[in-house]
PDB file of N, CA, C and O in Angstrom:
ATOM      1  N   UNK A   1       0.826  -1.194   0.000  1.00  0.00           N
ATOM      2  CA  UNK A   1       0.000   0.000   0.000  1.00  0.00           C
ATOM      3  C   UNK A   1       0.865   1.250   0.000  1.00  0.00           C
ATOM      4  O   UNK A   1       1.987   1.248   0.507  1.00  0.00           O
ATOM      5  N   UNK A   2       0.338   2.293  -0.564  1.00  0.00           N
ATOM      6  CA  UNK A   2       1.043   3.574  -0.613  1.00  0.00           C
ATOM      7  C   UNK A   2       0.224   4.590   0.177  1.00  0.00           C
ATOM      8  O   UNK A   2      -0.995   4.671   0.028  1.00  0.00           O
ATOM      9  N   UNK A   3       0.898   5.348   1.002  1.00  0.00           N
ATOM     10  CA  UNK A   3       0.232   6.389   1.773  1.00  0.00           C
ATOM     11  C   UNK A   3       0.294   7.676   0.979  1.00  0.00           C
ATOM     12  O   UNK A   3       1.375   8.169   0.657  1.00  0.00           O
ATOM     13  N   UNK A   4      -0.893   8.224   0.660  1.00  0.00           N
ATOM     14  CA  UNK A   4      -0.933   9.484  -0.087  1.00  0.00           C
ATOM     15  C   UNK A   4      -0.447  10.615   0.789  1.00  0.00           C
ATOM     16  O   UNK A   4      -0.873  10.750   1.936  1.00  0.00           O
ATOM     17  N   UNK A   5       0.437  11.421   0.258  1.00  0.00           N
ATOM     18  CA  UNK A   5       1.053  12.501   1.011  1.00  0.00           C
ATOM     19  C   UNK A   5       0.007  13.510   1.495  1.00  0.00           C
ATOM     20  O   UNK A   5      -0.766  14.054   0.707  1.00  0.00           O
ATOM     21  N   UNK A   6       0.004  13.741   2.785  1.00  0.00           N
ATOM     22  CA  UNK A   6      -0.853  14.772   3.354  1.00  0.00           C
ATOM     23  C   UNK A   6      -2.306  14.383   3.564  1.00  0.00           C
ATOM     24  O   UNK A   6      -3.059  15.173   4.133  1.00  0.00           O
ATOM     25  N   UNK A   7      -2.738  13.199   3.129  1.00  0.00           N
ATOM     26  CA  UNK A   7      -4.153  12.840   3.272  1.00  0.00           C
ATOM     27  C   UNK A   7      -4.393  11.792   4.341  1.00  0.00           C
ATOM     28  O   UNK A   7      -5.489  11.713   4.895  1.00  0.00           O
ATOM     29  N   UNK A   8      -3.380  10.982   4.640  1.00  0.00           N
ATOM     30  CA  UNK A   8      -3.562   9.914   5.606  1.00  0.00           C
ATOM     31  C   UNK A   8      -4.317   8.730   5.041  1.00  0.00           C
ATOM     32  O   UNK A   8      -4.609   7.780   5.768  1.00  0.00           O
ATOM     33  N   UNK A   9      -4.646   8.768   3.726  1.00  0.00           N
ATOM     34  CA  UNK A   9      -5.371   7.671   3.098  1.00  0.00           C
ATOM     35  C   UNK A   9      -4.393   6.748   2.393  1.00  0.00           C
ATOM     36  O   UNK A   9      -3.377   7.186   1.854  1.00  0.00           O
ATOM     37  N   UNK A  10      -4.722   5.458   2.408  1.00  0.00           N
ATOM     38  CA  UNK A  10      -3.870   4.475   1.741  1.00  0.00           C
ATOM     39  C   UNK A  10      -4.458   4.100   0.381  1.00  0.00           C
ATOM     40  O   UNK A  10      -5.670   3.943   0.232  1.00  0.00           O
ATOM     41  N   UNK A  11      -3.588   3.961  -0.589  1.00  0.00           N
ATOM     42  CA  UNK A  11      -3.972   3.545  -1.939  1.00  0.00           C
ATOM     43  C   UNK A  11      -3.153   2.351  -2.348  1.00  0.00           C
ATOM     44  O   UNK A  11      -2.012   2.187  -1.916  1.00  0.00           O
ATOM     45  N   UNK A  12      -3.738   1.514  -3.184  1.00  0.00           N
ATOM     46  CA  UNK A  12      -2.946   0.448  -3.792  1.00  0.00           C
ATOM     47  C   UNK A  12      -2.019   1.091  -4.812  1.00  0.00           C
ATOM     48  O   UNK A  12      -2.395   2.073  -5.452  1.00  0.00           O
ATOM     49  N   UNK A  13      -0.821   0.558  -4.972  1.00  0.00           N
ATOM     50  CA  UNK A  13       0.090   1.146  -5.948  1.00  0.00           C
ATOM     51  C   UNK A  13      -0.471   1.047  -7.357  1.00  0.00           C
ATOM     52  O   UNK A  13      -1.098   0.048  -7.712  1.00  0.00           O
ATOM     53  N   UNK A  14      -0.249   2.069  -8.150  1.00  0.00           N
ATOM     54  CA  UNK A  14      -0.697   2.066  -9.537  1.00  0.00           C
ATOM     55  C   UNK A  14       0.257   1.208 -10.347  1.00  0.00           C
ATOM     56  O   UNK A  14       1.426   1.557 -10.517  1.00  0.00           O
ATOM     57  N   UNK A  15      -0.237   0.097 -10.843  1.00  0.00           N
ATOM     58  CA  UNK A  15       0.577  -0.814 -11.625  1.00  0.00           C
ATOM     59  C   UNK A  15       0.006  -0.844 -13.041  1.00  0.00           C
ATOM     60  O   UNK A  15      -1.169  -1.167 -13.214  1.00  0.00           O
ATOM     61  N   UNK A  16       0.797  -0.518 -14.046  1.00  0.00           N
ATOM     62  CA  UNK A  16       0.286  -0.530 -15.418  1.00  0.00           C
ATOM     63  C   UNK A  16      -0.197  -1.921 -15.828  1.00  0.00           C
ATOM     64  O   UNK A  16       0.413  -2.933 -15.482  1.00  0.00           O
ATOM     65  N   UNK A  17      -1.295  -1.949 -16.565  1.00  0.00           N
ATOM     66  CA  UNK A  17      -1.789  -3.206 -17.102  1.00  0.00           C
ATOM     67  C   UNK A  17      -2.552  -4.062 -16.117  1.00  0.00           C
ATOM     68  O   UNK A  17      -2.759  -5.247 -16.382  1.00  0.00           O
ATOM     69  N   UNK A  18      -2.977  -3.518 -14.999  1.00  0.00           N
ATOM     70  CA  UNK A  18      -3.699  -4.310 -14.004  1.00  0.00           C
ATOM     71  C   UNK A  18      -5.151  -3.847 -13.950  1.00  0.00           C
ATOM     72  O   UNK A  18      -5.575  -3.241 -12.965  1.00  0.00           O
ATOM     73  N   UNK A  19      -5.908  -4.128 -14.998  1.00  0.00           N
ATOM     74  CA  UNK A  19      -7.304  -3.710 -15.009  1.00  0.00           C
ATOM     75  C   UNK A  19      -8.197  -4.874 -15.429  1.00  0.00           C
ATOM     76  O   UNK A  19      -7.718  -5.873 -15.967  1.00  0.00           O
ATOM     77  N   UNK A  20      -9.464  -4.739 -15.185  1.00  0.00           N
ATOM     78  CA  UNK A  20     -10.453  -5.750 -15.513  1.00  0.00           C
ATOM     79  C   UNK A  20     -10.622  -5.807 -17.026  1.00  0.00           C
ATOM     80  O   UNK A  20     -10.987  -4.799 -17.630  1.00  0.00           O
ATOM     81  N   UNK A  21     -10.368  -6.965 -17.668  1.00  0.00           N
ATOM     82  CA  UNK A  21     -10.538  -7.023 -19.116  1.00  0.00           C
ATOM     83  C   UNK A  21     -11.996  -6.803 -19.487  1.00  0.00           C
ATOM     84  O   UNK A  21     -12.894  -7.393 -18.887  1.00  0.00           O
ATOM     85  N   UNK A  22     -12.220  -5.972 -20.455  1.00  0.00           N
ATOM     86  CA  UNK A  22     -13.547  -5.624 -20.959  1.00  0.00           C
ATOM     87  C   UNK A  22     -14.342  -4.785 -19.970  1.00  0.00           C
ATOM     88  O   UNK A  22     -15.551  -4.619 -20.137  1.00  0.00           O
ATOM     89  N   UNK A  23     -13.698  -4.264 -18.961  1.00  0.00           N
ATOM     90  CA  UNK A  23     -14.404  -3.418 -17.996  1.00  0.00           C
ATOM     91  C   UNK A  23     -14.935  -2.146 -18.627  1.00  0.00           C
ATOM     92  O   UNK A  23     -16.006  -1.666 -18.256  1.00  0.00           O
ATOM     93  N   UNK A  24     -14.200  -1.601 -19.568  1.00  0.00           N
ATOM     94  CA  UNK A  24     -14.646  -0.383 -20.236  1.00  0.00           C
ATOM     95  C   UNK A  24     -15.936  -0.650 -21.012  1.00  0.00           C
ATOM     96  O   UNK A  24     -16.900   0.108 -20.908  1.00  0.00           O
ATOM     97  N   UNK A  25     -15.945  -1.719 -21.780  1.00  0.00           N
ATOM     98  CA  UNK A  25     -17.143  -2.054 -22.547  1.00  0.00           C
ATOM     99  C   UNK A  25     -18.302  -2.427 -21.632  1.00  0.00           C
ATOM    100  O   UNK A  25     -19.452  -2.096 -21.917  1.00  0.00           O
ATOM    101  N   UNK A  26     -18.006  -3.106 -20.547  1.00  0.00           N
ATOM    102  CA  UNK A  26     -19.048  -3.490 -19.595  1.00  0.00           C
ATOM    103  C   UNK A  26     -19.775  -2.265 -19.067  1.00  0.00           C
ATOM    104  O   UNK A  26     -20.996  -2.279 -18.916  1.00  0.00           O
ATOM    105  N   UNK A  27     -19.033  -1.213 -18.787  1.00  0.00           N
ATOM    106  CA  UNK A  27     -19.659   0.026 -18.310  1.00  0.00           C
ATOM    107  C   UNK A  27     -20.606   0.596 -19.349  1.00  0.00           C
ATOM    108  O   UNK A  27     -21.697   1.054 -19.007  1.00  0.00           O
ATOM    109  N   UNK A  28     -20.208   0.575 -20.603  1.00  0.00           N
ATOM    110  CA  UNK A  28     -21.083   1.099 -21.655  1.00  0.00           C
ATOM    111  C   UNK A  28     -22.315   0.237 -21.858  1.00  0.00           C
ATOM    112  O   UNK A  28     -23.426   0.750 -21.988  1.00  0.00           O
ATOM    113  N   UNK A  29     -22.116  -1.081 -21.885  1.00  0.00           N
ATOM    114  CA  UNK A  29     -23.235  -1.985 -22.122  1.00  0.00           C
ATOM    115  C   UNK A  29     -24.171  -2.093 -20.918  1.00  0.00           C
ATOM    116  O   UNK A  29     -25.282  -2.606 -21.052  1.00  0.00           O
ATOM    117  N   UNK A  30     -23.750  -1.627 -19.764  1.00  0.00           N
ATOM    118  CA  UNK A  30     -24.598  -1.691 -18.567  1.00  0.00           C
ATOM    119  C   UNK A  30     -25.895  -0.909 -18.743  1.00  0.00           C
ATOM    120  O   UNK A  30     -26.899  -1.209 -18.097  1.00  0.00           O
ATOM    121  N   UNK A  31     -25.871   0.086 -19.613  1.00  0.00           N
ATOM    122  CA  UNK A  31     -27.060   0.925 -19.802  1.00  0.00           C
ATOM    123  C   UNK A  31     -28.109   0.283 -20.702  1.00  0.00           C
ATOM    124  O   UNK A  31     -29.179   0.856 -20.906  1.00  0.00           O
ATOM    125  N   UNK A  32     -27.818  -0.896 -21.244  1.00  0.00           N
ATOM    126  CA  UNK A  32     -28.808  -1.593 -22.064  1.00  0.00           C
ATOM    127  C   UNK A  32     -30.042  -1.931 -21.231  1.00  0.00           C
ATOM    128  O   UNK A  32     -31.134  -2.091 -21.777  1.00  0.00           O
ATOM    129  N   UNK A  33     -29.877  -2.038 -19.928  1.00  0.00           N
ATOM    130  CA  UNK A  33     -31.018  -2.288 -19.047  1.00  0.00           C
ATOM    131  C   UNK A  33     -32.109  -1.235 -19.190  1.00  0.00           C
ATOM    132  O   UNK A  33     -33.286  -1.517 -18.965  1.00  0.00           O
ATOM    133  N   UNK A  34     -31.717  -0.028 -19.563  1.00  0.00           N
ATOM    134  CA  UNK A  34     -32.701   1.027 -19.798  1.00  0.00           C
ATOM    135  C   UNK A  34     -33.664   0.672 -20.917  1.00  0.00           C
ATOM    136  O   UNK A  34     -34.831   1.062 -20.883  1.00  0.00           O
ATOM    137  N   UNK A  35     -33.178  -0.069 -21.913  1.00  0.00           N
ATOM    138  CA  UNK A  35     -34.054  -0.489 -23.005  1.00  0.00           C
ATOM    139  C   UNK A  35     -35.161  -1.391 -22.474  1.00  0.00           C
ATOM    140  O   UNK A  35     -36.325  -1.240 -22.846  1.00  0.00           O
ATOM    141  N   UNK A  36     -34.793  -2.333 -21.597  1.00  0.00           N
ATOM    142  CA  UNK A  36     -35.793  -3.225 -21.030  1.00  0.00           C
ATOM    143  C   UNK A  36     -36.802  -2.468 -20.180  1.00  0.00           C
ATOM    144  O   UNK A  36     -37.986  -2.805 -20.167  1.00  0.00           O
ATOM    145  N   UNK A  37     -36.341  -1.455 -19.478  1.00  0.00           N
ATOM    146  CA  UNK A  37     -37.225  -0.690 -18.601  1.00  0.00           C
ATOM    147  C   UNK A  37     -38.181   0.196 -19.393  1.00  0.00           C
ATOM    148  O   UNK A  37     -39.303   0.441 -18.947  1.00  0.00           O
ATOM    149  N   UNK A  38     -37.759   0.678 -20.552  1.00  0.00           N
ATOM    150  CA  UNK A  38     -38.554   1.650 -21.304  1.00  0.00           C
ATOM    151  C   UNK A  38     -39.314   1.074 -22.489  1.00  0.00           C
ATOM    152  O   UNK A  38     -40.210   1.739 -23.009  1.00  0.00           O
ATOM    153  N   UNK A  39     -38.998  -0.122 -22.933  1.00  0.00           N
ATOM    154  CA  UNK A  39     -39.523  -0.604 -24.210  1.00  0.00           C
ATOM    155  C   UNK A  39     -41.036  -0.715 -24.272  1.00  0.00           C
ATOM    156  O   UNK A  39     -41.609  -0.521 -25.344  1.00  0.00           O
ATOM    157  N   UNK A  40     -41.701  -1.016 -23.178  1.00  0.00           N
ATOM    158  CA  UNK A  40     -43.160  -1.177 -23.211  1.00  0.00           C
ATOM    159  C   UNK A  40     -43.885   0.165 -23.204  1.00  0.00           C
ATOM    160  O   UNK A  40     -44.894   0.329 -23.889  1.00  0.00           O
ATOM    161  N   UNK A  41     -43.378   1.119 -22.436  1.00  0.00           N
ATOM    162  CA  UNK A  41     -44.097   2.383 -22.283  1.00  0.00           C
ATOM    163  C   UNK A  41     -43.580   3.510 -23.178  1.00  0.00           C
ATOM    164  O   UNK A  41     -44.351   4.363 -23.619  1.00  0.00           O
ATOM    165  N   UNK A  42     -42.274   3.508 -23.442  1.00  0.00           N
ATOM    166  CA  UNK A  42     -41.668   4.562 -24.270  1.00  0.00           C
ATOM    167  C   UNK A  42     -40.761   3.926 -25.325  1.00  0.00           C
ATOM    168  O   UNK A  42     -39.538   3.963 -25.188  1.00  0.00           O
ATOM    169  N   UNK A  43     -41.344   3.346 -26.372  1.00  0.00           N
ATOM    170  CA  UNK A  43     -40.530   2.597 -27.329  1.00  0.00           C
ATOM    171  C   UNK A  43     -39.484   3.444 -28.056  1.00  0.00           C
ATOM    172  O   UNK A  43     -38.387   2.956 -28.327  1.00  0.00           O
ATOM    173  N   UNK A  44     -39.794   4.686 -28.374  1.00  0.00           N
ATOM    174  CA  UNK A  44     -38.807   5.533 -29.061  1.00  0.00           C
ATOM    175  C   UNK A  44     -37.626   5.842 -28.147  1.00  0.00           C
ATOM    176  O   UNK A  44     -36.472   5.762 -28.569  1.00  0.00           O
ATOM    177  N   UNK A  45     -37.910   6.188 -26.913  1.00  0.00           N
ATOM    178  CA  UNK A  45     -36.834   6.459 -25.955  1.00  0.00           C
ATOM    179  C   UNK A  45     -36.027   5.190 -25.705  1.00  0.00           C
ATOM    180  O   UNK A  45     -34.810   5.250 -25.525  1.00  0.00           O
ATOM    181  N   UNK A  46     -36.704   4.040 -25.695  1.00  0.00           N
ATOM    182  CA  UNK A  46     -36.009   2.773 -25.484  1.00  0.00           C
ATOM    183  C   UNK A  46     -35.020   2.510 -26.607  1.00  0.00           C
ATOM    184  O   UNK A  46     -33.907   2.046 -26.362  1.00  0.00           O
ATOM    185  N   UNK A  47     -35.426   2.805 -27.851  1.00  0.00           N
ATOM    186  CA  UNK A  47     -34.511   2.612 -28.983  1.00  0.00           C
ATOM    187  C   UNK A  47     -33.310   3.541 -28.893  1.00  0.00           C
ATOM    188  O   UNK A  47     -32.192   3.137 -29.212  1.00  0.00           O
ATOM    189  N   UNK A  48     -33.523   4.773 -28.466  1.00  0.00           N
ATOM    190  CA  UNK A  48     -32.415   5.720 -28.305  1.00  0.00           C
ATOM    191  C   UNK A  48     -31.434   5.212 -27.251  1.00  0.00           C
ATOM    192  O   UNK A  48     -30.219   5.249 -27.448  1.00  0.00           O
ATOM    193  N   UNK A  49     -31.972   4.743 -26.140  1.00  0.00           N
ATOM    194  CA  UNK A  49     -31.114   4.203 -25.069  1.00  0.00           C
ATOM    195  C   UNK A  49     -30.340   2.989 -25.570  1.00  0.00           C
ATOM    196  O   UNK A  49     -29.152   2.848 -25.282  1.00  0.00           O
ATOM    197  N   UNK A  50     -31.005   2.114 -26.317  1.00  0.00           N
ATOM    198  CA  UNK A  50     -30.348   0.919 -26.832  1.00  0.00           C
ATOM    199  C   UNK A  50     -29.213   1.276 -27.788  1.00  0.00           C
ATOM    200  O   UNK A  50     -28.105   0.754 -27.660  1.00  0.00           O
ATOM    201  N   UNK A  51     -29.483   2.158 -28.740  1.00  0.00           N
ATOM    202  CA  UNK A  51     -28.455   2.547 -29.708  1.00  0.00           C
ATOM    203  C   UNK A  51     -27.296   3.259 -29.007  1.00  0.00           C
ATOM    204  O   UNK A  51     -26.130   2.990 -29.298  1.00  0.00           O
ATOM    205  N   UNK A  52     -27.615   4.154 -28.095  1.00  0.00           N
ATOM    206  CA  UNK A  52     -26.558   4.869 -27.367  1.00  0.00           C
ATOM    207  C   UNK A  52     -25.715   3.898 -26.542  1.00  0.00           C
ATOM    208  O   UNK A  52     -24.492   4.025 -26.502  1.00  0.00           O
ATOM    209  N   UNK A  53     -26.352   2.941 -25.891  1.00  0.00           N
ATOM    210  CA  UNK A  53     -25.617   1.956 -25.087  1.00  0.00           C
ATOM    211  C   UNK A  53     -24.701   1.107 -25.956  1.00  0.00           C
ATOM    212  O   UNK A  53     -23.558   0.840 -25.585  1.00  0.00           O
ATOM    213  N   UNK A  54     -25.197   0.685 -27.106  1.00  0.00           N
ATOM    214  CA  UNK A  54     -24.374  -0.115 -28.008  1.00  0.00           C
ATOM    215  C   UNK A  54     -23.194   0.690 -28.550  1.00  0.00           C
ATOM    216  O   UNK A  54     -22.087   0.167 -28.684  1.00  0.00           O
ATOM    217  N   UNK A  55     -23.432   1.948 -28.856  1.00  0.00           N
ATOM    218  CA  UNK A  55     -22.343   2.801 -29.352  1.00  0.00           C
ATOM    219  C   UNK A  55     -21.292   3.049 -28.269  1.00  0.00           C
ATOM    220  O   UNK A  55     -20.094   2.942 -28.528  1.00  0.00           O
ATOM    221  N   UNK A  56     -21.736   3.376 -27.069  1.00  0.00           N
ATOM    222  CA  UNK A  56     -20.791   3.635 -25.976  1.00  0.00           C
ATOM    223  C   UNK A  56     -20.042   2.351 -25.613  1.00  0.00           C
ATOM    224  O   UNK A  56     -18.821   2.372 -25.455  1.00  0.00           O
ATOM    225  N   UNK A  57     -20.759   1.242 -25.480  1.00  0.00           N
ATOM    226  CA  UNK A  57     -20.116  -0.027 -25.147  1.00  0.00           C
ATOM    227  C   UNK A  57     -19.139  -0.471 -26.220  1.00  0.00           C
ATOM    228  O   UNK A  57     -18.034  -0.921 -25.915  1.00  0.00           O
ATOM    229  N   UNK A  58     -19.547  -0.345 -27.479  1.00  0.00           N
ATOM    230  CA  UNK A  58     -18.655  -0.714 -28.577  1.00  0.00           C
ATOM    231  C   UNK A  58     -17.441   0.191 -28.663  1.00  0.00           C
ATOM    232  O   UNK A  58     -16.320  -0.268 -28.879  1.00  0.00           O
ATOM    233  N   UNK A  59     -17.681   1.487 -28.489  1.00  0.00           N
ATOM    234  CA  UNK A  59     -16.562   2.440 -28.523  1.00  0.00           C
ATOM    235  C   UNK A  59     -15.584   2.205 -27.390  1.00  0.00           C
ATOM    236  O   UNK A  59     -14.369   2.227 -27.590  1.00  0.00           O
ATOM    237  N   UNK A  60     -16.113   1.981 -26.209  1.00  0.00           N
ATOM    238  CA  UNK A  60     -15.232   1.715 -25.064  1.00  0.00           C
ATOM    239  C   UNK A  60     -14.547   0.358 -25.204  1.00  0.00           C
ATOM    240  O   UNK A  60     -13.431   0.169 -24.720  1.00  0.00           O
ATOM    241  N   UNK A  61     -15.212  -0.582 -25.864  1.00  0.00           N
ATOM    242  CA  UNK A  61     -14.595  -1.878 -26.102  1.00  0.00           C
ATOM    243  C   UNK A  61     -13.407  -1.788 -27.043  1.00  0.00           C
ATOM    244  O   UNK A  61     -12.482  -2.597 -26.967  1.00  0.00           O
ATOM    245  N   UNK A  62     -13.435  -0.805 -27.928  1.00  0.00           N
ATOM    246  CA  UNK A  62     -12.313  -0.593 -28.847  1.00  0.00           C
ATOM    247  C   UNK A  62     -11.224   0.250 -28.185  1.00  0.00           C
ATOM    248  O   UNK A  62     -10.038  -0.054 -28.312  1.00  0.00           O
ATOM    249  N   UNK A  63     -11.625   1.301 -27.484  1.00  0.00           N
ATOM    250  CA  UNK A  63     -10.643   2.206 -26.881  1.00  0.00           C
ATOM    251  C   UNK A  63     -10.034   1.661 -25.589  1.00  0.00           C
ATOM    252  O   UNK A  63      -8.880   1.961 -25.283  1.00  0.00           O
ATOM    253  N   UNK A  64     -10.776   0.877 -24.837  1.00  0.00           N
ATOM    254  CA  UNK A  64     -10.295   0.364 -23.555  1.00  0.00           C
ATOM    255  C   UNK A  64      -8.999  -0.420 -23.635  1.00  0.00           C
ATOM    256  O   UNK A  64      -8.082  -0.170 -22.853  1.00  0.00           O
ATOM    257  N   UNK A  65      -8.900  -1.372 -24.569  1.00  0.00           N
ATOM    258  CA  UNK A  65      -7.663  -2.155 -24.639  1.00  0.00           C
ATOM    259  C   UNK A  65      -6.424  -1.346 -24.995  1.00  0.00           C
ATOM    260  O   UNK A  65      -5.304  -1.809 -24.782  1.00  0.00           O
ATOM    261  N   UNK A  66      -6.606  -0.156 -25.528  1.00  0.00           N
ATOM    262  CA  UNK A  66      -5.428   0.657 -25.854  1.00  0.00           C
ATOM    263  C   UNK A  66      -4.736   1.164 -24.602  1.00  0.00           C
ATOM    264  O   UNK A  66      -3.599   1.628 -24.671  1.00  0.00           O
ATOM    265  N   UNK A  67      -5.398   1.082 -23.468  1.00  0.00           N
ATOM    266  CA  UNK A  67      -4.841   1.589 -22.220  1.00  0.00           C
ATOM    267  C   UNK A  67      -4.333   0.491 -21.294  1.00  0.00           C
ATOM    268  O   UNK A  67      -3.905   0.787 -20.178  1.00  0.00           O
ATOM    269  N   UNK A  68      -4.370  -0.757 -21.721  1.00  0.00           N
ATOM    270  CA  UNK A  68      -3.976  -1.831 -20.818  1.00  0.00           C
ATOM    271  C   UNK A  68      -2.953  -2.755 -21.471  1.00  0.00           C
ATOM    272  O   UNK A  68      -2.701  -2.676 -22.673  1.00  0.00           O
ATOM    273  N   UNK A  69      -2.384  -3.609 -20.675  1.00  0.00           N
ATOM    274  CA  UNK A  69      -1.461  -4.629 -21.156  1.00  0.00           C
ATOM    275  C   UNK A  69      -2.301  -5.738 -21.777  1.00  0.00           C
ATOM    276  O   UNK A  69      -2.537  -6.775 -21.156  1.00  0.00           O
ATOM    277  N   UNK A  70      -2.744  -5.512 -22.994  1.00  0.00           N
ATOM    278  CA  UNK A  70      -3.690  -6.413 -23.637  1.00  0.00           C
ATOM    279  C   UNK A  70      -3.163  -7.840 -23.793  1.00  0.00           C
ATOM    280  O   UNK A  70      -3.866  -8.776 -23.411  1.00  0.00           O
ATOM    281  N   UNK A  71      -1.962  -8.052 -24.335  1.00  0.00           N
ATOM    282  CA  UNK A  71      -1.493  -9.439 -24.481  1.00  0.00           C
ATOM    283  C   UNK A  71      -1.384 -10.175 -23.142  1.00  0.00           C
ATOM    284  O   UNK A  71      -1.726 -11.354 -23.054  1.00  0.00           O
ATOM    285  N   UNK A  72      -0.911  -9.487 -22.109  1.00  0.00           N
ATOM    286  CA  UNK A  72      -0.808 -10.117 -20.795  1.00  0.00           C
ATOM    287  C   UNK A  72      -2.164 -10.447 -20.211  1.00  0.00           C
ATOM    288  O   UNK A  72      -2.347 -11.501 -19.602  1.00  0.00           O
ATOM    289  N   UNK A  73      -3.111  -9.551 -20.396  1.00  0.00           N
ATOM    290  CA  UNK A  73      -4.454  -9.770 -19.871  1.00  0.00           C
ATOM    291  C   UNK A  73      -5.139 -10.925 -20.587  1.00  0.00           C
ATOM    292  O   UNK A  73      -5.767 -11.771 -19.950  1.00  0.00           O
ATOM    293  N   UNK A  74      -5.018 -10.961 -21.904  1.00  0.00           N
ATOM    294  CA  UNK A  74      -5.649 -12.040 -22.664  1.00  0.00           C
ATOM    295  C   UNK A  74      -5.020 -13.380 -22.311  1.00  0.00           C
ATOM    296  O   UNK A  74      -5.721 -14.389 -22.233  1.00  0.00           O
ATOM    297  N   UNK A  75      -3.711 -13.405 -22.096  1.00  0.00           N
ATOM    298  CA  UNK A  75      -3.056 -14.648 -21.687  1.00  0.00           C
ATOM    299  C   UNK A  75      -3.580 -15.120 -20.333  1.00  0.00           C
ATOM    300  O   UNK A  75      -3.770 -16.318 -20.123  1.00  0.00           O
ATOM    301  N   UNK A  76      -3.811 -14.189 -19.422  1.00  0.00           N
ATOM    302  CA  UNK A  76      -4.353 -14.534 -18.109  1.00  0.00           C
ATOM    303  C   UNK A  76      -5.780 -15.062 -18.235  1.00  0.00           C
ATOM    304  O   UNK A  76      -6.132 -16.065 -17.614  1.00  0.00           O
ATOM    305  N   UNK A  77      -6.592 -14.391 -19.031  1.00  0.00           N
ATOM    306  CA  UNK A  77      -7.980 -14.828 -19.236  1.00  0.00           C
ATOM    307  C   UNK A  77      -7.995 -16.216 -19.866  1.00  0.00           C
ATOM    308  O   UNK A  77      -8.793 -17.067 -19.473  1.00  0.00           O
ATOM    309  N   UNK A  78      -7.125 -16.449 -20.832  1.00  0.00           N
ATOM    310  CA  UNK A  78      -7.051 -17.760 -21.488  1.00  0.00           C
ATOM    311  C   UNK A  78      -6.660 -18.844 -20.476  1.00  0.00           C
ATOM    312  O   UNK A  78      -7.231 -19.934 -20.481  1.00  0.00           O
ATOM    313  N   UNK A  79      -5.698 -18.544 -19.618  1.00  0.00           N
ATOM    314  CA  UNK A  79      -5.258 -19.521 -18.621  1.00  0.00           C
ATOM    315  C   UNK A  79      -6.367 -19.846 -17.628  1.00  0.00           C
ATOM    316  O   UNK A  79      -6.575 -21.009 -17.282  1.00  0.00           O
ATOM    317  N   UNK A  80      -7.073 -18.826 -17.175  1.00  0.00           N
ATOM    318  CA  UNK A  80      -8.177 -19.054 -16.232  1.00  0.00           C
ATOM    319  C   UNK A  80      -9.297 -19.838 -16.908  1.00  0.00           C
ATOM    320  O   UNK A  80      -9.874 -20.741 -16.302  1.00  0.00           O
ATOM    321  N   UNK A  81      -9.607 -19.501 -18.154  1.00  0.00           N
ATOM    322  CA  UNK A  81     -10.660 -20.224 -18.879  1.00  0.00           C
ATOM    323  C   UNK A  81     -10.281 -21.685 -19.062  1.00  0.00           C
ATOM    324  O   UNK A  81     -11.128 -22.567 -18.920  1.00  0.00           O
ATOM    325  N   UNK A  82      -9.018 -21.949 -19.374  1.00  0.00           N
ATOM    326  CA  UNK A  82      -8.568 -23.338 -19.533  1.00  0.00           C
ATOM    327  C   UNK A  82      -8.676 -24.083 -18.202  1.00  0.00           C
ATOM    328  O   UNK A  82      -9.124 -25.229 -18.165  1.00  0.00           O
ATOM    329  N   UNK A  83      -8.270 -23.436 -17.117  1.00  0.00           N
ATOM    330  CA  UNK A  83      -8.336 -24.047 -15.789  1.00  0.00           C
ATOM    331  C   UNK A  83      -9.782 -24.372 -15.406  1.00  0.00           C
ATOM    332  O   UNK A  83     -10.069 -25.475 -14.942  1.00  0.00           O
ATOM    333  N   UNK A  84     -10.678 -23.425 -15.597  1.00  0.00           N
ATOM    334  CA  UNK A  84     -12.092 -23.650 -15.268  1.00  0.00           C
ATOM    335  C   UNK A  84     -12.672 -24.735 -16.164  1.00  0.00           C
ATOM    336  O   UNK A  84     -13.431 -25.586 -15.701  1.00  0.00           O
ATOM    337  N   UNK A  85     -12.315 -24.708 -17.456  1.00  0.00           N
ATOM    338  CA  UNK A  85     -12.787 -25.744 -18.369  1.00  0.00           C
ATOM    339  C   UNK A  85     -12.329 -27.128 -17.958  1.00  0.00           C
ATOM    340  O   UNK A  85     -13.096 -28.088 -18.039  1.00  0.00           O
ATOM    341  N   UNK A  86     -11.074 -27.241 -17.515  1.00  0.00           N
ATOM    342  CA  UNK A  86     -10.567 -28.530 -17.031  1.00  0.00           C
ATOM    343  C   UNK A  86     -11.315 -28.987 -15.789  1.00  0.00           C
ATOM    344  O   UNK A  86     -11.637 -30.167 -15.651  1.00  0.00           O
ATOM    345  N   UNK A  87     -11.592 -28.054 -14.883  1.00  0.00           N
ATOM    346  CA  UNK A  87     -12.343 -28.403 -13.679  1.00  0.00           C
ATOM    347  C   UNK A  87     -13.742 -28.906 -14.015  1.00  0.00           C
ATOM    348  O   UNK A  87     -14.214 -29.886 -13.438  1.00  0.00           O
ATOM    349  N   UNK A  88     -14.393 -28.234 -14.945  1.00  0.00           N
ATOM    350  CA  UNK A  88     -15.747 -28.643 -15.327  1.00  0.00           C
ATOM    351  C   UNK A  88     -15.732 -29.980 -16.060  1.00  0.00           C
ATOM    352  O   UNK A  88     -16.658 -30.777 -15.911  1.00  0.00           O
ATOM    353  N   UNK A  89     -14.705 -30.228 -16.836  1.00  0.00           N
ATOM    354  CA  UNK A  89     -14.626 -31.496 -17.581  1.00  0.00           C
ATOM    355  C   UNK A  89     -14.400 -32.682 -16.647  1.00  0.00           C
ATOM    356  O   UNK A  89     -14.803 -33.805 -16.952  1.00  0.00           O
ATOM    357  N   UNK A  90     -13.758 -32.431 -15.515  1.00  0.00           N
ATOM    358  CA  UNK A  90     -13.478 -33.513 -14.569  1.00  0.00           C
ATOM    359  C   UNK A  90     -14.725 -33.975 -13.819  1.00  0.00           C
ATOM    360  O   UNK A  90     -14.835 -35.134 -13.419  1.00  0.00           O
ATOM    361  N   UNK A  91     -15.633 -33.070 -13.643  1.00  0.00           N
ATOM    362  CA  UNK A  91     -16.668 -33.589 -12.852  1.00  0.00           C
ATOM    363  C   UNK A  91     -17.920 -32.975 -12.628  1.00  0.00           C
ATOM    364  O   UNK A  91     -18.757 -33.523 -11.913  1.00  0.00           O
TER     365      UNK A  91
END
């Protein structure tokens, strides 16, 4: 942990490439729930929310990996997926 100067608060050290894969896109796509909430009563507004959510999620999905250690993250995700797949295959 790192103690921020003058604040008395502790922070985890900032380490490059240590982020949730697809977290940026997840934030954008999270607003798709608005489509489900609005589709019955306000169909036009629901379509706007859906299109905006898809655009933001897609845009963040493209821009997000430019800020992270993409090859390292994908290798980690692949390893975890293989491990979980092996566990499920066993039993």
